[in-house]
C-alpha atoms as one frame of an Amber mdcrd trajectory, in Angstrom:
protein
  32.765  -3.221 -68.450  30.900  -6.812 -68.898  32.670  -9.911 -69.527  31.891
 -12.163 -72.427  30.372 -15.902 -72.167  32.974 -18.166 -74.035  31.887 -21.391
 -71.871  30.088 -23.004 -74.864  26.550 -24.141 -75.174  26.095 -24.663 -71.420
  25.601 -21.256 -69.223  24.938 -21.909 -65.363  22.925 -19.090 -63.379  23.123
 -19.109 -59.448  19.898 -18.691 -57.533  20.944 -18.092 -54.369  17.815 -16.901
 -52.655  15.358 -19.054 -50.328  12.196 -17.565 -51.454  12.800 -17.519 -55.039
  10.516 -19.283 -57.244  12.845 -20.585 -60.290   9.778 -20.447 -62.719   9.804
 -16.873 -62.071  13.269 -15.905 -62.694  12.964 -18.747 -65.905  10.548 -16.427
 -67.295  12.013 -13.045 -66.415  15.599 -14.087 -68.314  13.881 -13.767 -71.847
  15.548 -14.872 -74.249  19.021 -14.530 -73.059  22.159 -15.964 -74.748  20.439
 -17.326 -77.608  21.939 -20.547 -78.803  23.287 -21.740 -75.512  21.761 -23.779
 -72.684  20.882 -21.785 -69.749  20.822 -23.758 -66.613  19.323 -22.379 -63.380
  20.433 -23.797 -60.155  18.898 -22.963 -56.726  21.685 -22.893 -54.363  21.930
 -22.264 -50.674  25.078 -20.645 -50.491  27.168 -18.900 -53.380  28.314 -21.597
 -55.664  31.701 -21.528 -57.467  33.401 -22.768 -60.346  33.933 -21.753 -63.791
  30.762 -21.480 -66.551  28.715 -19.602 -63.746  27.747 -16.300 -65.920  24.844
 -14.728 -63.587  24.081 -15.066 -59.672  20.519 -14.013 -58.142  21.351 -13.449
 -54.388  19.251 -12.918 -51.505  20.002 -10.823 -48.218  20.028 -14.372 -46.441
  22.971 -15.141 -48.426  26.111 -13.361 -47.901  28.652 -13.011 -50.517  32.295
 -12.080 -50.107  35.155 -11.293 -52.232  36.695 -14.678 -51.712  33.815 -16.031
 -53.251  33.963 -13.515 -56.501  37.569 -14.640 -57.228  36.189 -18.255 -57.914
  33.688 -17.336 -60.258  35.854 -16.694 -63.561  32.854 -16.270 -65.768  30.588
 -14.397 -63.614  28.948 -11.394 -65.532  26.655  -9.967 -63.435  25.055 -10.035
 -60.048  21.667  -9.337 -59.518  20.587  -8.672 -55.714  17.057  -9.668 -54.971
  16.303  -7.024 -52.299  16.693  -3.293 -52.019  19.814  -3.213 -50.264  23.110
  -4.499 -51.144  25.260  -4.825 -48.141  25.587  -8.541 -48.588  27.766  -8.405
 -51.739  31.232  -7.404 -52.361  30.343  -4.167 -54.670  33.876  -2.955 -54.718
  35.481  -6.128 -55.901  32.597  -6.756 -58.276  32.947  -3.432 -59.698  37.083
  -4.025 -59.815  36.485  -7.373 -61.908  34.024  -5.426 -64.267  31.043  -7.474
 -63.092  27.705  -5.750 -63.090  25.413  -5.634 -59.896  22.090  -4.696 -60.166
  19.535  -3.925 -57.231  15.366  -4.474 -57.068  15.370  -1.450 -55.189  11.563
  -0.263 -55.368   9.522  -3.564 -55.732   8.425  -3.527 -51.626   8.037   0.343
 -51.295   4.381   0.084 -50.531   4.604  -3.031 -48.386   7.655  -1.255 -46.347
   5.593   2.078 -45.753   2.595   0.047 -44.948   4.637  -1.909 -42.457   6.544
   1.016 -41.235   3.141   2.911 -40.717   1.405  -0.100 -38.782   4.533  -0.648
 -36.608   4.736   3.223 -35.539   0.631   3.189 -34.874   0.942   0.139 -32.941
   3.718   1.598 -30.808   1.559   5.032 -30.253  -1.831   3.318 -29.091   0.149
   0.243 -27.535  -1.763  -2.778 -29.415   0.846  -5.066 -28.842   1.886  -4.507
 -25.381  -1.790  -4.584 -24.105  -2.318  -7.727 -26.033   0.292  -9.040 -24.169
  -1.164  -7.668 -20.793  -4.242  -9.349 -21.455  -2.964 -12.446 -21.958  -1.176
 -12.287 -18.542  -4.434 -11.646 -16.561  -4.030  -7.948 -16.988  -6.822  -5.747
 -17.934  -5.548  -2.230 -17.449  -5.031   0.423 -20.079  -3.230   2.810 -17.725
  -0.356   0.299 -17.863   0.247   1.603 -21.450  -1.737   4.813 -22.215  -2.550
   4.561 -25.386  -1.485   7.709 -27.259  -3.013  10.351 -29.655  -2.060   9.760
 -33.228  -2.832  12.952 -34.540  -0.362  15.708 -34.056   2.394  12.932 -33.162
   5.797  14.276 -34.698   7.356  11.820 -37.441  10.750  11.678 -37.931  12.453
  10.096 -40.919  15.800   9.440 -40.955  16.716   8.943 -44.502  14.466  10.084
 -47.728  14.363   7.903 -50.434  11.173   6.275 -51.890  10.114   4.150 -49.128
  10.270   7.345 -46.633   8.606   9.795 -48.975   5.805   6.776 -48.868   5.493
   6.991 -45.159   5.697  10.558 -45.084   2.468  10.543 -47.412   0.703   8.224
 -44.874   1.575   9.631 -41.784   0.452  12.993 -43.295  -2.699  11.536 -43.868
  -3.450  10.746 -40.210  -2.334  14.279 -38.989   1.104  13.830 -38.104   3.372
  16.630 -39.064   6.533  15.389 -40.551  10.342  16.044 -41.091  13.288  14.444
 -42.348  16.881  14.171 -42.180  18.688  13.123 -45.777  22.019  15.164 -46.714
  22.041  13.372 -49.836  18.422  14.143 -51.076  18.019  17.615 -52.593  15.732
  20.418 -50.713  12.997  20.321 -53.597  12.302  16.627 -53.091  11.466  17.324
 -49.312   9.445  20.552 -50.580   7.477  18.682 -53.029   6.407  16.041 -50.404
   5.127  18.587 -48.277   7.849  17.705 -45.179  10.359  19.810 -43.332  13.883
  19.368 -44.062  16.366  19.400 -41.271  19.817  19.932 -42.141  21.469  17.680
 -38.822  20.439  14.528 -37.526  20.374  15.511 -34.021  18.258  18.417 -34.840
  15.709  15.937 -36.189  15.571  13.378 -33.090  15.254  16.110 -30.805  11.805
  17.450 -32.387  10.008  14.272 -33.149   7.996  12.047 -30.923   8.576   8.869
 -33.283  11.479   8.132 -35.284  11.714   5.915 -38.367  14.761   4.617 -40.194
  14.862   4.260 -43.808  18.525   4.309 -45.125  20.910   1.275 -46.546  23.873
   0.285 -44.574  27.023   1.690 -45.581  30.289   2.507 -43.615  28.574   5.900
 -42.637  25.046   4.544 -41.412  26.498   1.447 -39.391  25.654   2.382 -35.669
  24.354   5.554 -36.857  21.679   5.485 -34.134  24.183   5.154 -31.041  23.796
   6.629 -27.193  24.243  10.047 -28.324  21.422   9.942 -30.921  19.268   8.032
 -28.813  19.644  10.242 -25.728  18.750  13.288 -28.264  15.419  11.903 -28.440
  12.170  13.229 -26.400  11.493  11.082 -23.463   9.042   8.708 -23.842   9.626
   8.361 -27.583   9.247   6.051 -30.048  11.835   4.240 -32.653  10.969   1.795
 -35.646  14.044   0.015 -37.909  12.936  -1.116 -41.327  16.096  -0.553 -42.757
  19.149  -3.007 -41.410  20.067  -4.019 -37.671  23.483  -2.593 -37.777  22.012
   0.568 -38.357  21.087   0.877 -34.514  23.371   0.125 -31.523  21.547  -2.576
 -29.963  23.169  -2.204 -26.394  22.389   1.379 -26.438  18.869   0.561 -27.527
  19.011  -1.495 -24.578  20.133   0.967 -22.118  17.954   3.569 -23.253  14.650
   1.239 -23.003  15.652  -0.517 -19.757  16.284   3.554 -18.542  12.623   4.296
 -19.706  14.660   7.114 -22.187  12.908   5.287 -25.165   9.005   4.372 -24.574
   9.556   1.144 -27.014  10.743   0.319 -30.257   9.688  -1.955 -33.384  12.188
  -3.502 -35.083  11.907  -5.331 -38.331  15.477  -5.921 -38.788  18.107  -7.353
 -36.275  22.019  -7.377 -36.311  22.022 -11.091 -36.349  18.956 -12.535 -38.074
  17.174 -14.877 -36.571  18.568 -13.060 -33.633  20.737 -15.183 -31.123  19.442
 -16.132 -27.602  21.262 -13.374 -25.806  20.002 -10.710 -27.971  18.813  -7.712
 -25.360  15.823  -7.034 -28.031  14.448 -10.687 -27.245  14.250  -9.456 -23.482
  12.675  -6.196 -23.473   9.033  -5.813 -23.165   8.825  -2.361 -24.910  10.160
  -3.667 -28.079   7.989  -5.167 -30.916  10.007  -7.607 -33.036   9.563  -9.320
 -36.726  11.392 -11.430 -38.443  12.300  -8.890 -41.578   8.856  -9.014 -42.774
   8.179  -5.368 -44.003   9.146  -6.322 -47.720   6.549  -9.196 -47.984   3.431
  -9.596 -49.764   2.990 -12.277 -52.545   3.096  -9.536 -55.005   6.438  -8.403
 -53.977   7.629 -11.457 -53.791   7.381 -11.940 -57.712   8.337  -8.482 -58.022
  12.050  -8.997 -56.627  12.777 -11.889 -58.465  10.974 -11.267 -61.864  13.207
  -7.594 -61.674  16.302  -9.437 -60.942  15.802 -12.106 -63.715  15.498  -9.271
 -66.128  18.311  -7.664 -65.398  20.510 -10.776 -65.715  18.646 -11.368 -68.784
  19.737  -7.684 -70.302  23.097  -8.183 -69.325  23.404 -11.631 -70.866  21.951
 -10.062 -74.224  24.286  -7.365 -73.908  22.125  -4.850 -72.791  22.195  -2.245
 -70.105  20.348  -3.700 -66.768  17.885  -1.419 -64.685  18.270  -1.058 -60.984
  22.200  -0.586 -61.415  24.151  -0.076 -58.042  27.427  -0.005 -60.349  26.798
   2.640 -63.202  29.684   2.926 -65.814  32.458   1.489 -63.124  31.287   3.705
 -60.251  29.601   1.974 -57.214  26.237   3.922 -55.839  24.060   2.914 -53.018
  19.879   3.355 -54.606  18.042   4.944 -52.324  15.434   2.510 -50.754
């Protein structure tokens, strides 16, 4: 399905990711396209024109089908993140362009971050810090909760959710999960109770964390009805994509006291707009899309993407495929 490079002695590769170290990518490319000069160009937006054979694209740089139409020699798009919702995957499939993901590069980091956010909500560490700094010395304002016995619900049961389940279970928290795309034996193997209906999961958990990719099916997955199904004074953690949560409904649930609090590592608009309701709610903990980050993960994401580009340009099948044999498939994050 891949295109052939016929652009002479120069092949351009666009590196559209502000976090990327070009030297890491160059090393990972290996001996791609022997006999051709490879020019790796770090760019702030999707470049256009002939001679560009590959792109490495981070989530901060959205790509459209119109961009794709202006890249006649493109052979591969290597996403430097787990999710590929910022890439026109179907348009790439139709054009015969490989799309790969770095899913798995930050499983441990995101699982650790999810646990930290969840435990922080239950114990009220951020709220109490804010109170003390404003002259309030009163634990009853927050009323920290016991960790052991807290019912943790996982929306999605891919590799990150399974890592979260291990951590939660180690703290004596019973774990349930909903994911209609994962076979029952994976839940049983992990010692996690499988729930067939999302609403059933939400009604029986004290803390819910989100671990699904952003698709047409999951956009606004957590809306007013879903938030209303959660027990009163439950908590929500989102380390997936901001658009998975209806933020107007979330604001209403928090203001009414239906939810005790929410920890959001992602927002629909990043950085958030000045009127984003999340910014004005005391009961939210906001992070700057940081769950993925560690020095090791930062290198791994770009090394894997570079290796995928090198494989395609060398005529080999790359790892981390989002498009497999001409069919689109979303990796389980």
